[in-house]
N, C-alpha and C positions, 0 to 999 in steps of 0.2 A: 335874318333882321339885323338890321345896322345899329351898331353901338357906337359911343366914342371910341377912337382912337387910344385912349389909355386904359380901356379897361381890360382888368385881371380877370381870369377865370372867378377865382374866390366871390367876385363881386355878382357875377351871373345868377338872378334869380329867372326860376322857369317855375309854373306853376299850368297845370293840365286839371279842370274841372270836367266832371262828367255833366252831358247836359241831360236835357230831360228827355224821358224814353222816346228813341227814333229820332232823336235829333243828335248833332254831331256837339263833339266836347269844348269848352274855351280852352285858349293857351293865351298864356301873359308870359312876356318876355322885359325884362326890366335887368335894372343894375342899380347896385346898391353905392352912393354917395359918401363922399367923405363923412358929410354929417349923419351918416348912417339912416338916411330918408331912401326911399327907395323911386327911381323915376322909370316908369313903365316904357318903354318905347314901342310897345305892340300888343293889346290885347283885344280879344275877341272871339269870336265862335269860328271855328273852323269849318272849311267850306264843306266838307264831307265827314262822315264817320270814321273812327280810329278805334282799335282794338285797344282797351285797357284792361289792366288785371281785374279778375273777377273780384267783385267786392268794394274793390276800391272808390272813392267818391272823389279825391284827387290825389295828382302826383306833382313832387317837386323835383328838381335839379338833380336830386341824388336817386331818384327812380328812372329819369330818362336818359337815353343815351343822344350827346349832344357835345358840339366842340365850338371853340372859338378862334377864328382865324383871322389874319392879317389879308388885307385886301391890296394885293400889288400893284393895280391900274392906276392907282390913285385917286379912286371914285368913279365908277359906274354910274351910269345914267340912273337919275333917282336919288345918289345915294351923295351923302355929305362927302368932302375929298378926302379927310382923314378920319378913318373909321374902321372896326372891324367887324365882323359878321358871324353872330350866333346860328350854328345849324343843330336844328332838332330834328330826330331822327322818329319817325312814329310811326305804326304798322297799319295799314290802310284796312278798313273793314271789306270784306268782300263780301257779298250774298251769294249762297251756292257753293261756298267753301274755297273760295278764291281760285276759281277756275278762271274768270275773266280777269283781262288786264285794265286797270282802271288809273287813266290819265287826268291829274286835277290841272282845271287850268286857272286856279289860283289856290294860295293856302288858306286864305282866310273868307268868309261869307261876304264879308264888307269890302273886300280889296277892290281899290277902283280899275286896278289894270290887270288884265287877264291874258294869258297867252293863248294861242292857237295850237292846240293839242295836236291838230294836224301836222304841224310842220316839225314837230320834234324828230331829230334825225334816224333815232331809235325806231321810229314807227315804219312802217314798209308804206312807202306812197301810193301803191296801187289800192290801199286800203282807207285813205283819206276820207272819200266819200262816203264810203259805210261807216267809219268811225262818228261824222257827223249828224248823221241820222242815228245812230245806236245813241249816242250819247244826249240825242234830242229828247231821244223814248225814256232814255234813262230819267234824266231831268224832270220829266213829264209824269213818270210813275213814280219818282220821290216825292215830288211836290203833292201828289193825290196821296200817297201812304202818310204823308205827316199832316195832311187837313182830315184824314180819316181817323189817326190816333189822336188827336186834338178833339174832334168832335166825338168819338167813342164813348159810350158808355155801357156799363155794364147791362147784358141784358136780363129782363126781369125772369124770375122763376116760374115755369109754365103752372098752373095750377090744377090738381087732380083731383075732379069731384066725381 
């Protein structure tokens, strides 16, 4: 997340809040200004679920692995020319015990820019089509699961007559 070039680590504010059951949590990245007010540079629901400590409802900068880095290129596409970058490391939640590799095309659910994960250099090129098909099935299954969770009601107890 891009922040002003004058940002110091002690001014970085991070907040991760647990989402509704079956939904991803939200992440906020902000900075504290000289007047002690907060400027939020990005806030929103993550694109996918991540692992949070059991029982925790929210995490802050002290609970997360993150870094503040300078950008040497003078401003990558879509970033202001003088900025620093806050990088946050979160552990992705993997259904099935982490057997499958899950590539995210964006970090936030509302991101307007997505990357083509089949073109990531670490991926095997011969598996690109298989990856696309798998991702389509995965997204459909996640959407169906979320719909079922949203519309589910506890079954009524069967009466013994």
